[in-house]
C-alpha positions in Angstrom: 110.6 56.6 138.8 110.4 56.4 135.0 114.1 55.4 134.8 113.4 52.5 137.2 110.6 51.2 135.1 112.7 51.4 131.9 115.6 49.6 133.6 113.3 46.9 134.9 111.9 46.3 131.5 115.4 46.2 130.0 116.4 43.6 132.6 113.4 41.5 131.9 114.1 41.6 128.2 117.7 40.6 128.8 116.7 37.7 131.0 114.2 36.5 128.5 116.8 36.7 125.7 119.1 34.3 127.6 116.5 31.5 128.1 117.3 28.2 126.3 114.4 27.2 124.2 114.2 23.5 123.6 113.4 22.2 120.2 110.0 20.7 119.7 110.1 16.9 119.6 110.4 15.5 116.0 107.4 13.4 115.1 108.8 10.2 113.5 106.7 8.4 110.9 106.3 4.7 111.7 108.5 2.5 109.6 106.8 0.9 106.6 106.9 -2.9 106.9 106.5 -4.6 103.5 104.0 -7.4 103.7 104.8 -10.5 101.7 102.6 -10.7 98.6 99.9 -13.4 99.1 99.9 -16.2 96.6 96.9 -15.9 94.2 93.8 -18.0 94.7 92.6 -20.0 91.7 89.4 -21.8 90.9 90.2 -25.2 89.6 88.0 -27.6 87.6 89.1 -31.1 86.6 87.2 -33.8 84.8 88.2 -37.1 86.5 87.6 -40.7 85.9 88.6 -44.0 87.4 91.4 -46.2 86.2 91.1 -49.9 86.7 89.5 -50.5 90.1 89.8 -47.0 91.5 87.9 -44.5 93.7 85.0 -45.0 96.0 83.8 -48.5 96.5 80.7 -50.4 95.9 80.2 -54.2 96.3 78.7 -56.2 93.6 76.7 -58.5 95.8 77.4 -59.4 99.4 80.7 -58.4 101.0 81.3 -62.0 102.2 81.0 -63.6 98.8 81.6 -60.9 96.1 84.3 -61.3 93.6 84.1 -57.7 92.4 84.4 -54.3 93.9 83.0 -51.6 91.7 84.7 -48.2 91.8 82.6 -45.1 91.7 82.7 -41.5 92.8 80.6 -40.4 95.8 79.1 -36.9 96.1 81.4 -34.4 97.8 84.3 -36.7 98.1 87.5 -34.7 99.0 90.4 -34.6 96.6 93.7 -33.1 97.7 95.7 -31.1 95.2 99.5 -30.8 95.2 102.0 -28.8 93.3 105.2 -30.9 93.6 105.2 -32.0 97.2 103.2 -28.9 98.4 99.5 -29.2 99.3 97.7 -26.3 97.6 94.0 -27.0 98.1 91.1 -29.4 98.2 88.5 -30.2 95.5 85.2 -31.9 95.9 83.6 -34.4 93.6 80.3 -34.2 91.7 79.6 -37.6 90.2 78.4 -37.8 86.6 74.6 -38.4 86.6 74.9 -41.1 84.0 78.2 -42.8 84.8 79.4 -42.5 88.4 82.9 -43.7 87.4 83.3 -40.1 86.2 83.1 -36.9 88.1 83.8 -33.2 88.0 86.2 -32.0 90.7 86.0 -28.4 91.6 87.3 -26.0 94.3 90.1 -23.5 94.9 93.9 -23.8 95.2 96.4 -21.2 96.4 99.7 -21.0 94.7 101.9 -19.1 92.3 103.9 -20.1 89.3 101.0 -21.6 87.2 102.1 -21.9 83.6 99.6 -23.4 81.1 101.2 -26.2 79.1 104.0 -26.7 81.6 102.7 -26.9 85.2 101.5 -30.3 86.4 99.4 -31.1 89.5 99.0 -34.3 91.6 95.5 -35.3 92.8 95.2 -37.6 95.9 92.2 -39.1 97.7 90.8 -39.5 100.3 93.1 -37.5 102.7 96.4 -35.7 103.0 97.8 -38.2 105.5 99.0 -41.3 103.6 98.8 -43.8 106.4 97.7 -47.5 106.5 97.8 -47.9 110.3 94.8 -48.1 112.6 92.5 -50.1 110.3 89.4 -51.7 111.8 88.5 -54.3 109.2 85.4 -52.6 107.6 85.1 -51.9 103.9 82.3 -49.3 103.5 80.5 -46.4 105.1 81.9 -46.3 108.7 84.2 -43.5 109.8 87.2 -45.9 110.0 86.4 -47.9 106.9 88.8 -48.5 104.0 86.5 -46.5 101.8 86.8 -43.4 104.0 90.4 -43.6 105.1 92.6 -46.2 103.4 91.5 -46.4 99.8 94.1 -44.1 98.3 93.9 -43.2 94.6 96.2 -40.8 92.8 96.7 -39.1 89.5 100.1 -37.5 89.0 101.4 -35.2 86.3 97.9 -33.7 85.5 98.8 -31.0 83.0 97.4 -27.4 83.4 96.0 -26.6 80.0 94.6 -23.1 80.4 94.3 -20.1 82.7 91.5 -17.5 82.2 91.4 -14.8 84.8 91.6 -16.7 88.1 90.3 -20.0 86.6 92.5 -23.0 85.9 91.6 -25.9 83.7 93.5 -29.1 83.3 93.5 -32.2 81.1 91.3 -35.1 82.3 92.7 -36.9 85.3 92.7 -40.7 85.7 93.2 -41.8 89.3 94.6 -45.2 90.0 94.7 -47.4 93.2 97.7 -47.2 95.4 97.0 -50.4 97.4 95.3 -53.8 97.2 92.3 -54.8 99.3 92.3 -58.2 100.9 89.3 -60.0 102.3 90.4 -62.3 105.1 89.0 -64.9 107.5 90.8 -67.7 109.3 90.4 -71.2 110.6 92.2 -73.6 112.9 91.7 -77.4 112.4 88.7 -76.8 110.2 87.0 -74.6 112.7 86.5 -70.9 112.1 88.5 -68.5 114.3 86.6 -65.6 115.9 89.1 -63.0 115.1 89.6 -59.9 117.3 92.9 -58.7 115.8 95.5 -59.7 113.2 99.0 -58.6 112.5 100.3 -59.1 108.9 103.9 -59.2 107.9 105.4 -60.0 104.5 108.6 -61.8 103.6 109.6 -59.0 101.3 109.6 -56.6 104.2 108.0 -53.8 102.2 104.4 -53.5 103.5 103.9 -49.7 103.7 102.7 -48.2 107.0 102.8 -44.6 105.9 104.3 -42.6 103.0 105.2 -39.0 102.2 103.9 -37.9 98.8 106.9 -38.1 96.5 109.1 -39.3 99.3 110.2 -42.3 101.3 107.8 -44.9 102.9 107.8 -46.2 106.4 107.6 -50.0 106.1 106.6 -52.6 108.6 103.8 -54.9 109.9 100.2 -53.9 109.5 97.9 -54.5 112.5 94.1 -54.5 112.3 91.8 -54.5 115.4 88.1 -55.3 114.8 85.4 -53.4 116.7 83.8 -56.8 117.4 85.4 -60.2 117.2 84.0 -62.2 114.3 84.5 -65.4 112.2 83.0 -63.6 109.2 85.3 -62.1 106.5 86.7 -58.6 107.0 88.9 -56.3 104.9 92.4 -54.9 105.0 94.1 -52.4 102.7 97.7 -53.3 102.0 100.2 -51.3 100.0 103.3 -53.3 99.0 106.5 -51.5 98.1 107.7 -54.6 96.3 105.3 -55.6 93.5 107.4 -58.3 91.9 107.4 -62.0 92.6 105.3 -64.1 95.0 104.7 -62.8 98.5 104.3 -64.9 101.6 102.2 -63.2 104.3 102.5 -64.3 108.0 99.2 -63.8 109.9 99.3 -63.6 113.8 95.7 -63.7 114.9 94.2 -63.2 118.4 90.7 -64.5 119.0 87.9 -63.3 121.2 89.3 -65.4 124.2 92.9 -64.0 123.8 94.2 -67.2 122.2 96.9 -66.6 119.5 97.1 -68.4 116.1 99.8 -68.1 113.5 100.2 -69.3 109.9 101.2 -68.2 106.4 99.7 -67.8 102.9 101.4 -67.3 99.6 100.1 -64.6 97.3 101.1 -65.4 93.7 103.0 -62.8 91.7 100.0 -62.2 89.4 97.9 -60.9 92.4 100.6 -59.0 94.2 100.6 -55.6 92.4 98.8 -52.8 94.1 95.3 -52.2 92.8 94.1 -55.8 93.2 91.1 -57.3 95.1 92.3 -60.5 96.7 90.0 -62.9 98.6 91.8 -65.1 101.1 88.9 -66.5 103.1 89.4 -69.4 105.5 93.1 -69.2 105.6 94.4 -72.1 107.7 96.6 -71.2 110.7 98.2 -74.4 112.0 100.0 -72.9 115.0 98.1 -72.2 118.2 99.4 -70.8 121.5 97.0 -72.5 123.9 97.6 -70.1 126.8 94.9 -67.5 126.6 95.4 -63.9 127.9 94.3 -63.6 131.5 91.4 -61.2 132.0 92.6 -60.4 135.5 95.8 -58.7 136.7 98.6 -61.0 137.8 101.0 -59.7 140.5 104.3 -61.5 140.9 106.3 -61.0 144.1 110.0 -61.7 143.7 
């Protein structure tokens, strides 16, 4: 009996010794993914002032009769900042309490490669999108006004003068107008036209519809549609890619009844450069298309 037990134990041990023991699974460490280093964030302060006829607009007198648009900064106006052609941040304006032609611009920018005494920045107002289409004829205050959307001013090559910790300072910036503002109204045979819309083309063929900062412009006619038809003067911002010589504008006007008028006006070379306020009230349009647009649908059966 004892021999049996010993043999059984021996057999058991022999069987156990022949078992294949699988290796424990190897725990793999997750691969380390290197995250790109984020560009540093800088606090930027710029003392800015207007050049001739720049920045926010104020009217000296009534809009219909004024001969002067005063240029001032408005509180919290946005100012876009570029390094080369890359948008790096937005500043806001705090007007000077004594002279609103001057302001302190402050905010943050995100970029690398800032070198004092070498790096230059570009400042652009009032928005990133440089676009003169979609105008509604108003000068001030309203959401679609020239002041809010189409009165572009720019300062290029603003030198970074110092870096302290995460703060950047620059030389003073002088922003200049990038377009002219035209005050328009029209007449036909000595009677005022109640304008609903106008399309403006220039003989030079260089009216700017939109433009990429530092790049090419898209050129073509500028159309303006008023919220309400009026015989009173209204305003249009025009940027001309050709600032030399006289310019002849052709105006195609549609009135409140859908009647179309057409005529031209010559802008002398002295008033053509961008940055000018030009009053062209009561421009005569001698051509009239008498057939008004039909208010009802016309169906033609062939």
